[in-house]
VEXDREN-2710 file (C-alpha; in Angstrom, 1 decimal):
% VEXDREN-2710
k/r/px/py/pz
1/MET/-43.4/21.8/22.2
2/LYS/-40.0/22.9/21.0
3/VAL/-38.3/24.7/18.1
4/GLY/-35.2/23.1/17.7
5/VAL/-32.7/23.2/15.1
6/PHE/-30.7/20.9/12.7
7/THR/-27.5/22.0/13.4
8/ALA/-26.0/21.0/9.5
9/LEU/-27.3/24.2/8.2
10/LEU/-24.6/25.7/10.7
11/ALA/-21.3/23.2/9.8
12/LYS/-18.9/25.2/9.1
13/LEU/-19.5/27.5/12.2
14/PRO/-17.8/25.5/15.8
15/LEU/-20.0/24.2/18.0
16/VAL/-19.8/26.5/20.3
17/ASP/-20.7/29.6/18.0
18/VAL/-23.6/27.2/16.6
19/LEU/-25.2/27.4/20.2
20/LYS/-24.8/31.1/20.9
21/LYS/-26.0/32.1/18.0
22/LEU/-29.1/29.3/18.3
23/ALA/-29.2/31.1/21.9
24/ALA/-30.1/34.6/20.0
25/HIS/-33.1/32.7/18.6
26/GLY/-34.3/31.9/21.4
27/ILE/-33.6/28.1/20.5
28/THR/-32.5/25.5/23.3
29/THR/-32.5/22.1/21.9
30/VAL/-30.8/20.6/18.6
31/GLU/-30.5/17.8/16.4
32/LEU/-26.9/17.0/15.8
33/GLY/-25.6/15.1/12.8
34/THR/-22.5/12.1/13.3
35/GLY/-22.1/10.9/9.7
36/ASN/-22.9/9.9/6.9
37/TYR/-24.9/12.4/4.4
38/PRO/-25.4/14.7/7.2
39/GLY/-21.6/14.7/8.2
40/GLY/-20.8/14.8/12.1
41/ALA/-19.2/18.6/11.9
42/HIS/-20.8/19.1/15.7
43/CYS/-20.6/15.5/17.3
44/ASP/-17.5/13.0/16.8
45/LEU/-18.5/9.5/17.0
46/ALA/-14.7/9.1/18.5
47/MET/-16.0/10.3/21.9
48/LEU/-17.2/6.1/22.5
49/GLN/-13.7/6.1/22.7
50/ASP/-12.9/9.0/25.1
51/ARG/-14.6/9.6/28.2
52/ALA/-13.2/12.7/28.9
53/ALA/-14.2/13.9/25.8
54/LEU/-17.5/13.2/26.0
55/ARG/-17.4/14.5/29.7
56/GLU/-16.6/17.7/28.0
57/PHE/-19.0/17.8/25.2
58/LYS/-22.0/17.0/27.6
59/ALA/-20.7/20.5/29.9
60/LEU/-20.5/22.5/27.0
61/PHE/-24.3/21.9/26.5
62/ASP/-24.9/21.9/30.3
63/ASP/-23.3/25.1/30.4
64/HIS/-25.6/27.1/27.3
65/GLY/-28.6/25.2/28.8
66/VAL/-29.3/23.5/25.7
67/SER/-30.5/19.5/25.3
68/ILE/-30.4/16.8/22.2
69/SER/-33.0/16.5/20.6
70/ALA/-31.9/13.5/18.1
71/LEU/-28.4/11.8/16.8
72/SER/-28.9/11.8/13.1
73/CYS/-26.9/9.8/10.7
74/HIS/-29.2/9.9/7.0
75/GLY/-27.8/6.7/5.1
76/ASN/-28.2/3.9/3.3
77/PRO/-27.3/0.8/5.1
78/LEU/-29.1/-1.4/2.6
79/HIS/-26.7/-0.3/-0.2
80/PRO/-25.7/-2.7/-2.4
81/ASN/-22.1/-1.8/-2.7
82/ARG/-21.1/-3.8/0.7
83/ALA/-18.6/-1.4/1.7
84/GLN/-20.8/1.5/1.4
85/ALA/-23.2/-0.3/3.5
86/LYS/-21.4/-1.5/6.1
87/HIS/-19.8/1.9/6.4
88/ASP/-23.3/3.3/6.9
89/GLN/-24.4/0.6/9.1
90/ASP/-21.5/1.3/11.7
91/VAL/-22.3/4.9/11.7
92/ASN/-25.8/3.9/12.4
93/LYS/-25.4/1.7/15.2
94/LYS/-22.1/4.2/16.7
95/THR/-24.9/6.6/17.0
96/ILE/-27.1/4.5/18.6
97/GLN/-24.2/3.3/21.4
98/LEU/-23.6/7.1/21.8
99/ALA/-27.3/8.5/21.7
100/GLU/-27.5/6.1/25.0
101/LYS/-24.6/7.5/26.7
102/LEU/-25.8/10.8/26.4
103/GLY/-28.6/10.2/27.4
104/VAL/-30.5/11.3/23.7
105/PRO/-34.0/9.1/22.7
106/VAL/-34.0/9.4/19.2
107/VAL/-32.0/8.2/16.5
108/VAL/-32.5/9.4/12.9
109/ASP/-32.0/7.6/9.6
110/PHE/-32.8/6.8/5.9
111/SER/-34.2/3.4/5.9
112/GLY/-31.8/2.5/2.8
113/CYS/-32.8/1.4/-0.8
114/PRO/-30.9/-2.2/-2.0
115/GLY/-30.2/-3.1/-5.7
116/ASP/-31.8/-5.4/-7.7
117/SER/-30.1/-8.5/-6.5
118/PRO/-26.9/-9.3/-4.9
119/ALA/-25.0/-8.8/-8.0
120/ALA/-26.2/-4.8/-8.2
121/LYS/-23.9/-2.0/-8.0
122/TYR/-26.7/0.8/-7.7
123/PRO/-30.0/0.8/-5.7
124/ASN/-32.8/0.6/-6.8
125/TRP/-36.0/2.1/-6.3
126/VAL/-39.4/0.5/-7.0
127/THR/-42.2/3.2/-8.0
128/CYS/-44.4/0.9/-10.5
129/PRO/-46.2/-2.0/-10.6
130/TRP/-45.3/-3.1/-14.2
131/PRO/-44.3/-4.7/-16.0
132/PRO/-44.4/-7.3/-13.6
133/GLU/-40.5/-7.7/-13.0
134/TYR/-40.4/-4.4/-10.6
135/LEU/-42.7/-6.5/-8.2
136/ASP/-40.5/-9.5/-7.9
137/ILE/-37.6/-6.6/-7.3
138/LEU/-39.4/-5.1/-4.5
139/LYS/-40.2/-8.7/-3.0
140/TRP/-36.9/-9.4/-2.9
141/GLN/-35.7/-6.2/-1.4
142/TRP/-38.2/-6.4/1.1
143/ASP/-38.2/-10.1/2.1
144/LYS/-34.0/-10.6/1.9
145/VAL/-32.7/-7.1/2.6
146/VAL/-35.2/-4.8/4.5
147/GLU/-36.6/-7.1/6.9
148/PRO/-33.5/-8.8/8.2
149/TYR/-31.9/-6.0/9.1
150/TRP/-33.6/-3.9/10.6
151/ILE/-35.3/-6.4/12.7
152/LYS/-32.2/-6.5/14.2
153/ARG/-31.0/-3.1/14.5
154/ALA/-34.3/-1.8/15.7
155/GLN/-33.6/-4.5/18.2
156/PHE/-30.5/-3.5/18.9
157/ALA/-31.6/0.3/19.2
158/ALA/-34.5/-1.2/22.0
159/ASP/-31.6/-2.9/24.0
160/HIS/-29.6/0.5/24.3
161/GLY/-32.8/2.4/25.2
162/VAL/-33.1/4.4/22.0
163/LYS/-35.7/4.9/19.6
164/ILE/-35.4/4.8/15.6
165/ALA/-37.2/7.2/13.4
166/ILE/-37.0/6.6/9.7
167/GLU/-37.4/9.8/7.6
168/MET/-39.6/9.0/5.0
169/HIS/-37.9/10.3/1.7
170/PRO/-38.5/8.9/-2.1
171/GLY/-35.2/7.1/-3.3
172/PHE/-35.3/4.8/-0.7
173/VAL/-37.8/1.9/0.6
174/VAL/-39.0/4.3/3.1
175/TYR/-40.6/6.7/1.3
176/ASN/-44.4/7.0/2.6
177/PRO/-46.9/6.4/5.4
178/GLU/-47.6/3.2/4.2
179/THR/-44.3/1.8/3.7
180/LEU/-43.4/3.6/7.1
181/LEU/-45.9/1.4/9.1
182/ARG/-45.1/-1.5/7.4
183/LEU/-41.6/-1.4/8.5
184/ARG/-42.5/-1.0/11.8
185/SER/-45.5/-3.8/11.8
186/ILE/-42.2/-6.1/11.2
187/ALA/-39.3/-4.3/13.1
188/GLY/-41.3/-3.4/16.1
189/LYS/-42.6/-0.4/18.5
190/SER/-38.7/1.3/18.6
191/LEU/-38.9/1.9/14.9
192/GLY/-41.2/4.8/14.1
193/CYS/-40.4/8.2/11.7
194/ASN/-39.0/11.4/12.0
195/TYR/-41.7/13.2/10.1
196/ASP/-41.0/16.0/7.8
197/PRO/-44.1/17.6/5.7
198/SER/-41.9/19.0/3.0
199/HIS/-41.6/15.0/1.6
200/MET/-45.5/14.6/1.9
201/PHE/-46.3/17.7/-0.1
202/TRP/-44.7/16.9/-3.4
203/GLN/-45.8/13.3/-3.1
204/GLY/-49.5/14.6/-2.8
205/ILE/-49.8/13.3/0.6
206/ASP/-51.4/16.0/3.1
207/PRO/-49.3/16.4/5.6
208/ILE/-51.8/17.1/8.1
209/ALA/-54.2/14.2/7.2
210/ALA/-51.1/11.5/7.3
211/ILE/-50.5/12.8/10.9
212/ARG/-53.5/10.8/12.1
213/VAL/-52.1/8.0/9.9
214/LEU/-49.0/7.4/11.6
215/GLY/-50.3/8.4/15.2
216/ASP/-48.1/7.4/18.1
217/ALA/-45.4/6.4/15.1
218/ILE/-44.0/10.2/15.0
219/PHE/-41.1/10.2/17.2
220/HIS/-39.0/13.3/15.8
221/VAL/-40.3/16.1/13.3
222/HIS/-38.6/18.1/10.5
223/ALA/-39.9/21.6/10.0
224/LYS/-39.0/22.0/6.3
225/ASP/-41.7/23.5/4.1
226/THR/-42.3/22.9/-0.2
227/GLU/-43.4/24.9/-2.3
228/ILE/-45.5/23.4/-5.7
229/TYR/-45.1/25.2/-9.2
230/SER/-48.4/24.8/-11.1
231/ALA/-47.0/26.4/-13.8
232/ASN/-44.4/23.2/-14.5
233/LEU/-46.1/20.5/-12.9
234/PRO/-48.4/19.6/-16.2
235/SER/-45.4/18.9/-17.8
236/VAL/-42.9/17.3/-15.2
237/GLY/-45.1/15.8/-12.2
238/VAL/-43.6/15.2/-9.0
239/LEU/-40.8/12.9/-10.1
240/ASP/-38.7/15.9/-10.7
241/THR/-34.8/14.7/-11.5
242/LYS/-33.9/18.9/-12.5
243/PRO/-31.2/19.9/-10.1
244/TYR/-32.9/21.6/-6.6
245/THR/-30.8/24.5/-7.9
246/ASP/-32.7/24.7/-11.3
247/GLU/-36.0/26.5/-9.4
248/ARG/-37.6/28.3/-12.5
249/LYS/-38.0/24.2/-14.3
250/ARG/-38.7/22.3/-11.0
251/SER/-42.0/21.4/-10.7
252/TRP/-41.5/21.8/-7.0
253/ILE/-38.7/23.3/-4.4
254/PHE/-38.2/22.7/-0.4
255/ARG/-38.6/26.4/1.0
256/THR/-38.3/27.9/5.0
257/CYS/-40.8/27.8/6.9
258/GLY/-43.6/30.1/5.7
259/TYR/-42.4/30.2/2.7
260/GLY/-44.6/27.3/1.2
261/HIS/-47.5/27.3/3.5
262/GLY/-48.3/30.2/5.7
263/ASP/-49.3/30.9/9.0
264/GLU/-52.5/28.9/9.3
265/TRP/-51.4/26.1/7.6
266/TRP/-48.6/25.5/10.0
267/ARG/-51.1/26.2/12.9
268/SER/-53.0/23.5/12.2
269/PHE/-50.3/21.1/11.3
270/VAL/-48.4/21.9/14.9
271/SER/-52.3/21.4/16.8
272/THR/-52.7/18.0/15.0
273/LEU/-49.5/16.6/16.3
274/ARG/-50.7/17.5/19.9
275/MET/-53.8/16.0/19.1
276/PHE/-51.9/12.4/18.2
277/GLY/-49.8/12.7/20.9
278/TYR/-46.4/14.2/19.6
279/ASP/-45.3/17.0/22.3
280/TYR/-41.5/17.4/21.4
281/VAL/-39.4/19.2/19.3
282/LEU/-40.0/20.4/15.8
283/SER/-36.4/20.9/14.5
284/ILE/-35.8/23.5/11.5
285/GLU/-34.3/21.9/8.7
286/HIS/-33.0/24.3/5.9
287/GLU/-32.6/23.4/2.7
288/ASP/-34.2/26.6/1.1
289/SER/-32.0/27.4/-2.1
290/LEU/-33.4/30.7/-2.2
291/LEU/-32.5/31.6/1.0
292/SER/-29.4/31.6/3.1
293/ALA/-28.8/29.5/5.9
294/GLU/-28.5/32.6/8.0
295/GLU/-32.0/33.9/6.8
296/GLY/-33.6/30.7/6.3
297/LEU/-32.8/29.5/10.2
298/GLY/-33.8/33.6/11.3
299/ARG/-37.1/33.3/9.3
300/ALA/-38.2/29.8/9.8
301/ALA/-37.1/30.2/14.1
302/THR/-39.2/33.2/13.9
303/PHE/-41.9/32.0/12.3
304/LEU/-42.6/29.0/14.2
305/ASN/-41.7/30.6/17.7
306/ASN/-44.5/32.8/17.0
307/ILE/-46.7/29.3/15.8
308/VAL/-45.4/27.1/18.7
309/PRO/-45.1/30.1/22.0
310/ALA/-43.3/29.4/25.4
311/GLN/-45.8/27.2/27.7
312/LYS/-46.0/27.8/31.0
313/PRO/-46.7/24.5/33.3
314/GLY/-50.8/24.1/33.6
315/ALA/-51.4/26.6/30.6
316/ALA/-53.3/25.6/27.7
317/TRP/-51.2/23.9/24.8
318/TRP/-53.6/25.1/21.7
319/VAL/-52.1/27.7/19.3
END
């Protein structure tokens, strides 16, 4: 298992400077955004039409001894606004094609969320079964929008030798292990998850227990923590809509690894991933509003490098 970085946190730096900075932290694998919500600061999809640019891009990584763990295009391909849906779908399609050319095995995306009907303007995330019209909306979303799109897109990915890792995220139709496995049962084994424990914590899901539920559906992992503020939880609950920067009043916020849960928890997390067959990358994602990107990166890298030490061939893997 390796420690990697989702380079969106260093979007203001040129890619070559990013690779140099990460080398100082012992990081030799990266996750790159290609568009949609993460943006594409370090990976331009125009390379699909430019062989010289593609060769130069590959050479840069080879020269620095860095691999690419995943290409990420988190968007809403099911958005009721057809123009936005088409844009996000096109970015996903091109990302899959680029991943094939680069030899990157995983593309990360969100499942998306439709509206409540073909005439909707905005997504409608259903969170309860009553009044009964909510279940009617949910059925329509899955039957008419979610399933048709993801069945075809998962097959497209499989045809290109790429796996799709859906990040379970509230606000979208796939937000927990149950909905992820439901979509996988429909779309096939080329679709799994990008597992971010921070999104499990604030929903009240034990991220370590959920590994046992997800099993081999875990294709990629984000390393990000969450801190729950029990003083605010009784009045707010977990569905907190206040800005992430309103830390004093929120019931939870995202934290750098080790600032929400300590060494013992992360060792158990890593060990359970290994127990259930995951031996790929822990990709640091920085969304901690109390630490700068530089601080968050440095502290997460130091923390995780102690949790996941370098292994020699034949050495025991346990941590």
